N, C-alpha and C positions, 0 to 999 in steps of 0.2 A: 140243721141242730139246733136245739132251745138254748136260747143265750143265760149264762149263769144269773142266777142273782143273790148279788153279793152285799153283805151289812155290813156297815162300818162299825162295830162294835167298840167301845173307849175301854182300855186293859183295866181300867179299877170297875167295870160289868163283868169283864172275862174272870178277874181274880174277886170274883163274891163268896159268899155262900149259897152253896146250892140247897136251899130249904122248897126251892119249887119243885112240883113235877115234873116228869120228863114235856109234858104235853104245856105246861104254863110256862116253862123255859122255849120249847119252841115257837109258842103264840110272840112270847116277849120280843123275840128275835124277828120276827115277821112284821110286828107291828110297829118297832125300832125301823126298818128296812121302808114300809112306809112313810111312816114320820120324814125323815131323812130325806124322801123325793117331794113332799110336801113342807120344805124349809118356810118358814116364815108365819104358818099357822100354829095357831094354838090347839085348836080341836081338829081332829082327824077323823076320816071314816074309812071302812074298808068292808065290802060286803063278805058274808056269814060263805056265800061259796067259795070266793077267792081264798077266804081263809083256809077254811076247810081242806081247800086242793092245796095247800102251799105248802101247810104242815103234814100234809098226809092223813087228816083225822077220817076215815073210810066209814064212822060208827053213825046210826042217824041218831045218837042218843044228843041232839043239840044242846040239852039241858048240859050234859058233863062237860061240852064245850063253854059255855057261858059260866059255869062255875068255877073252869080255870082262869077266865079273864075275871070274875070278880076277885076270885084269889091276888091278882096280880096289883088291886086296890087294897087289899088288906096284909096281904104277907110283907114282913119287913126284912129286908136282905142287906146284912153287912158287905159294903164293897172293901173295895184297896185292901184286901186282907195282906197282900206282900210290898204294900208301901211306897207304891208307883209315884213317880214326882208329878203330884196335879196340885200343887200347891201346898196346902198343909201338911202332904206325905204320911196323914193319919186317914185309918177306917174312919167311913160313917154308913150310917144306915138311912134307909129310904123306904117306902113303897116305889113302886114302879109307875103305875097308872095315878092319875090325881082324880078320874072317873071315867066311867066307861055306861053306856048306857045302849041298849039296842031297840029299833024301830024299823018294823016291815022289812028284815031280811038286810038289814043294814047293821056295825056296827061302829058307834062312835066312843073318842076315847081322846084322852088328854096325858100326856105326861105329865107326872110331877115335876115341879122347878128343877130340881138339881138335876133328875133324868137330863130332861132337856137341856138345860145349861151344857152339860158335860157330852150328852151322846148326838146332839144333834151334827156337831162338826168338831168330831173329834180330833185331836193332834195326835194322839197316840193309841193306836188300834190294830187290832186283828179283825181279817176278813174273813168273815163265816159267810159258807155257803149254803145256801138255802135248800138247793134241791139235795146236797149231802146231807143236812139233816135230817130232811125229811126221812131217808133211809133208816136213819138211826134209831135204835128201839130200847135203849136203856140211858138214863138220864145220867149216870156214872159216866155211859163213853160218852155222851153229848159232852159233858163240861171236858173229860178229857181233851176232847178232840179241840173244842175253844182253848184251853188253853196250853194247845203244843202247836197250832195251824200259824201262829204269828210267828214262831222261831224257823221254819221251814227254812228261811234263809240261810241261818245263823248255821243248824246243824244240830242245836240241843238246847233244853230249856234251861234256865238256873235251877238249881235243886232246891226243893220243897222241904221243910222239916212235914216228918209225919203227920203232925195234930195240924197246920197248913193245908195241905194233901187231901186230907181226911174233909176239912170244912168246903174244901174246894170240890170235892168229888160228892159232898154230901153224903158222905158215911161216917154220922157223928155218933150212931147207936152205940151204946156199951159195947156190945157183940162185936166191935172190930177194933177196940182198945187194942188187942194182939196183933201185933204187924204180921203175923204167919196167915190167920185166919182173913184181914186188910186183904193179905194178897191174892190168896186162893178165893174169895167170895166176891171181890171189886176190883182188884188191880188187873190182873191177869184175865177175865173176860171182857173191861173194859179195854185193856190194850188188844185185843183178840179182833173186836166189834171196828176199834180204830181202823186196825189195818185192813181189816175185811171189808168196809164200805165207803172209806174215805180216799181223797186223794195225798195221802202222807202215811206217811208210815212209821212207828214208833217204838221205841225198845227202851226200859227201863234201866236205869244205873243205879247204884246206891253208895250211900257215903256211913262207915259203921264206927261206932264207938266199942271197941271190944268185938262180940260177936252182937250187938243191938245194932240196927239199922236205924237213923235218926233224920237220914234225911234221903228223898227220891227224885230225882229227875229224870228227863227222856232224850233219849237221842230221837232226832229228827228229821226223816226224809224225805224227799218227793216220791210219793207212789204214782201210781198207774191210774187216768183218771176212768172213773167206774159209769157202766152203764146203769141206767136204769133195769130194777128187777123186771124182769117178762119170763114167761108163761114157762114151766119146762115141760121139753118136748115130749109127745107121747109117743111116738114113734119109737122109741127107744125102751121097749118093755122087757126086752129079754135083762134078766140079772146080769151077765157078764156083760152085756152091752154095755150097761151102767155103769157098770164097775169100771170099764174099759176108759167110757169117756170121763167119768171121777180122776183116776189114776194119773190121766194125760193132763187133767184140769190143775191137779195137787202140782204135778211136777212145775209148773209153768210158775206156781207162787214163791216168793222170795222167801229166803230161808228163815227171816223174821216170822212171817205169818207159818211157817209150817212148824214152827219150833212151838209155838203159841197153840197152835190146834193139838199139838202132841202131848202137854203139858197139861191141858184141857182135860184130853181123855185120858190121862193119865192120873189126873186128882179124880175122877168119877168113881175107879175101883170098880166093886163087883156088881154094880149097877149097871153096868154098858162093857163090861169084859168079859171077853172068851176064854178059849184055852189056851191061846198062845200070845194073847194082846201083850201083856208086860213085856213078855221077854221081847217081841219085835221092838217095842217102843225105847226100850232100854238098852238093846244090844244089836238087833236085827235091822236098821234102817229106818224104824219108824214109816212114814207115811212114806217114804220113797221103794219101800218092799209091798208090792201088791197084795202079799198074804194079808195083812192087815184088813185090807177091806173087807174079805171074804167073810161071812157071816156066821161059820163054824168054827175059825181059827182067830180070825183078829175082833170083829164086829164094828171096823171104822164105818163102812160105808152108813151102819143105823146110826153111828153115833153120829155121823154128819147129816143124816135126814132128820132125825131128832133135835139137834143142837143148833147146826147150821144150813136149814135149807136154803137159804140164798144164796150160798156158796156153789149148791148145787145146781141152783138154776143157772147161775152166771156158765157153769162148764159147759150147759145143753147150748148156751147163748152162744156162747166163742166155737165151739166144735158140734153144728144141729145134724151132722151127718147120722 
């Protein structure tokens, strides 16, 4: 079994504004892991091959990879948005890298002074699994995973104000000012991806003033250890066999994950719904009802293939027969 690569990420770096792209944030975590294993050095290095493999970068567009590294020297991040006890107790801003260069397939980098002082030997941190982050495909889901994983033993996060949670996830655009839009477009998909692809299960809870949500927190449970995605078995080509395998796999998922899948499917409306989709989702058992997977009646299999192919991959790995 491959040894898990864990980076100790200071909480001020988890509770930060998420202006980074998904690839940028993944690279930051990998470079931080490298630097933590080379304590005492000011300049660190990593091969392009190791970096691309660890972040799951399969493209041949190395210029895009390099642009992400450059952005870590230029993008100013606001840290400590939750006022964790790190001395001053106030937020501060900094770039992540002081410098970066590349030569002969090797990347050389220096952490900025404030990042080096806080992050190389953190006293309050979350453990981020690099193999887990490799599977995540959304910057919102990666930020949510980082903000929840350190609470795994406690069982729930602190409640975040709506404005702070938007900053933490990187959903600052005016289109997400309205909570209902933020929930549908950002929160529900991010929660679902964390639950499907990581070793924790999260479920949001809400604090309201009147009818308005003003704080959001998350219950955090230990989930199953995930296997790395594999190839879909080609031997089960008949639709009924595929439906049977997928249905069996769905029954093994936690109620939290199934509920999130059903909510997402319901929100898609006419784009994905068939004759009985809404009736089955609302009143007739949802994914506990095999009719929901039928192409004519429910369309659930098409929904999973389009929006969650990695889930079908997993079902075939667990039941290859």
